[in-house]
C-alpha positions as CSV (number, residue, x, y, z in Angstrom):
1,X,38.3,33.8,5.4
2,X,35.8,31.0,5.8
3,X,33.0,32.8,4.5
4,X,34.7,33.1,1.1
5,X,35.3,29.2,1.6
6,X,31.9,28.0,2.0
7,X,30.6,30.1,-1.2
8,X,33.3,28.0,-3.2
9,X,32.0,24.5,-1.5
10,X,28.9,25.2,-2.1
11,X,29.6,26.5,-5.7
12,X,31.3,23.8,-6.5
13,X,28.8,21.0,-5.2
14,X,26.0,23.4,-7.2
15,X,28.2,23.4,-10.8
16,X,29.1,20.0,-9.8
17,X,25.7,18.8,-10.1
18,X,23.8,16.0,-8.0
19,X,25.3,12.4,-8.5
20,X,22.3,11.2,-6.7
21,X,19.4,9.5,-8.5
22,X,15.9,8.4,-8.0
23,X,14.8,5.7,-9.9
24,X,11.9,3.0,-9.2
25,X,10.9,3.8,-6.3
26,X,12.9,0.5,-4.9
27,X,12.4,-1.4,-7.5
28,X,14.8,-2.2,-9.8
29,X,16.1,-0.8,-12.7
30,X,14.5,-2.9,-15.4
31,X,10.9,-2.4,-13.7
32,X,9.6,1.0,-15.0
33,X,6.1,-0.4,-15.9
34,X,3.3,-2.3,-13.6
35,X,0.2,-4.3,-14.4
36,X,-1.8,-4.3,-11.6
37,X,-4.2,-7.0,-11.8
38,X,-7.4,-6.8,-10.0
39,X,-7.4,-9.7,-6.4
40,X,-9.8,-12.6,-6.3
41,X,-11.4,-12.1,-4.0
42,X,-13.0,-15.2,-2.4
43,X,-14.9,-13.7,0.5
44,X,-18.9,-12.7,1.0
45,X,-17.5,-9.3,1.0
46,X,-18.4,-7.7,-2.5
47,X,-17.2,-4.6,-3.9
48,X,-13.7,-4.6,-1.7
49,X,-11.8,-6.1,-4.6
50,X,-13.0,-3.5,-7.2
51,X,-12.3,-0.9,-3.7
52,X,-8.6,-2.3,-3.9
53,X,-8.1,-2.7,-7.6
54,X,-8.9,1.1,-7.5
55,X,-6.9,2.8,-4.7
56,X,-3.8,0.5,-5.7
57,X,-4.5,1.9,-9.6
58,X,-3.7,5.3,-7.7
59,X,-1.2,5.1,-5.2
60,X,1.2,2.4,-6.2
61,X,2.4,3.9,-9.7
62,X,3.4,7.5,-7.9
63,X,4.8,5.8,-4.9
64,X,7.1,3.7,-6.8
65,X,8.0,5.8,-9.4
66,X,6.7,3.1,-13.1
67,X,3.7,4.0,-14.9
68,X,0.7,1.8,-15.4
69,X,0.6,-1.0,-18.2
70,X,-1.8,-3.9,-19.5
71,X,0.2,-7.2,-18.6
72,X,0.8,-8.8,-21.9
73,X,4.4,-5.4,-22.6
74,X,4.4,-5.0,-18.4
75,X,8.2,-5.0,-16.8
76,X,5.8,-6.6,-14.1
77,X,2.7,-7.4,-11.6
78,X,1.0,-6.8,-8.6
79,X,-0.8,-9.7,-8.5
80,X,-3.2,-11.7,-5.1
81,X,-6.3,-12.9,-3.3
82,X,-8.4,-11.9,-1.0
83,X,-8.3,-14.8,1.3
84,X,-10.3,-12.9,4.6
85,X,-12.4,-10.5,6.0
86,X,-14.2,-10.7,9.8
87,X,-15.0,-8.1,12.0
88,X,-13.1,-8.6,15.5
89,X,-15.1,-7.4,18.8
90,X,-15.6,-3.8,19.4
91,X,-14.0,-1.9,22.1
92,X,-16.6,-0.5,24.2
93,X,-17.6,1.1,27.6
94,X,-20.6,1.3,29.2
95,X,-22.6,5.1,29.6
96,X,-23.6,4.6,32.8
97,X,-23.9,1.9,35.6
98,X,-27.5,-0.3,34.2
99,X,-27.2,1.1,31.2
100,X,-26.7,0.1,27.4
101,X,-22.1,-0.4,26.6
102,X,-21.5,2.8,24.6
103,X,-19.1,1.5,21.3
104,X,-16.1,2.7,20.7
105,X,-15.1,1.8,18.1
106,X,-15.4,-1.4,16.2
107,X,-13.1,-2.9,13.1
108,X,-12.5,-4.7,10.2
109,X,-10.0,-7.4,9.4
110,X,-8.7,-7.8,6.0
111,X,-6.3,-10.9,4.9
112,X,-4.9,-10.2,1.1
113,X,-2.0,-13.0,0.0
114,X,-0.1,-10.3,-2.5
115,X,2.7,-10.7,-4.8
116,X,5.0,-8.0,-7.4
117,X,5.9,-11.0,-9.7
118,X,9.3,-9.4,-12.5
119,X,8.0,-10.7,-15.8
120,X,11.4,-9.9,-17.4
121,X,13.9,-11.5,-15.5
122,X,10.5,-14.3,-14.6
123,X,11.0,-14.3,-10.8
124,X,8.8,-12.4,-7.6
125,X,10.4,-9.4,-6.5
126,X,8.2,-9.6,-3.4
127,X,5.3,-11.4,-1.8
128,X,3.2,-11.7,1.5
129,X,0.9,-14.3,1.8
130,X,-0.8,-13.3,5.0
131,X,-0.7,-9.8,5.1
132,X,-3.7,-9.2,7.4
133,X,-4.3,-5.3,8.4
134,X,-7.0,-3.9,10.3
135,X,-9.5,-0.3,9.2
136,X,-10.8,1.1,12.5
137,X,-13.5,2.8,12.8
138,X,-16.6,4.7,15.2
139,X,-19.9,2.9,14.6
140,X,-21.8,6.0,16.3
141,X,-20.3,8.3,13.6
142,X,-18.7,5.9,10.7
143,X,-20.3,3.2,8.3
144,X,-18.3,-0.4,7.7
145,X,-17.5,1.3,4.3
146,X,-15.1,3.4,6.2
147,X,-12.5,0.9,8.3
148,X,-13.2,-1.2,4.6
149,X,-11.4,1.7,3.7
150,X,-8.7,2.3,5.9
151,X,-8.1,-1.5,5.2
152,X,-7.6,-1.1,2.2
153,X,-4.9,1.9,2.9
154,X,-3.2,0.0,4.5
155,X,-2.3,-2.8,2.5
156,X,-1.8,-0.8,0.2
157,X,1.3,0.9,2.0
158,X,1.8,-2.9,3.4
159,X,2.8,-3.8,-0.4
160,X,4.2,-0.2,-1.6
161,X,6.9,-0.9,1.7
162,X,7.1,-4.3,0.5
163,X,7.9,-3.5,-2.7
164,X,10.7,-0.8,-1.5
165,X,12.2,-3.4,1.4
166,X,13.7,-5.3,-1.2
167,X,15.9,-2.7,-2.9
């Protein structure tokens, strides 16, 4: 009898369909297209704006549930500036007494100003004027660009989280 009741309950749920709908990845329903504008780079680190732009184009549409579009026809736009790029002091340990230090970990810190702006309703959806992230790398095995790539991944992740946290 319990088994029959369970089967009826499952069948009822299955036949009634799902009442949930996942659209927009956390953005308002009317945001279906987004334009990503290359971030202005005011740092001496060449190429970082292009790398960030490429990463955002790859990840943001999928994670936010939108399509890329040109700014003139998009529902929203993501724009910003890269305002700082620096290398904080490294983490090191002595190899043996009286010898050089072994650099265990190095970092790059990237700070951006970022905004997601609703072009249809003419209002900001999310903004962060001092989004600062760290990209770690091992200088004995990796290059500075590896740390930069990790920082760019983190910036992209935080923009996605920011967009999703508003709705």
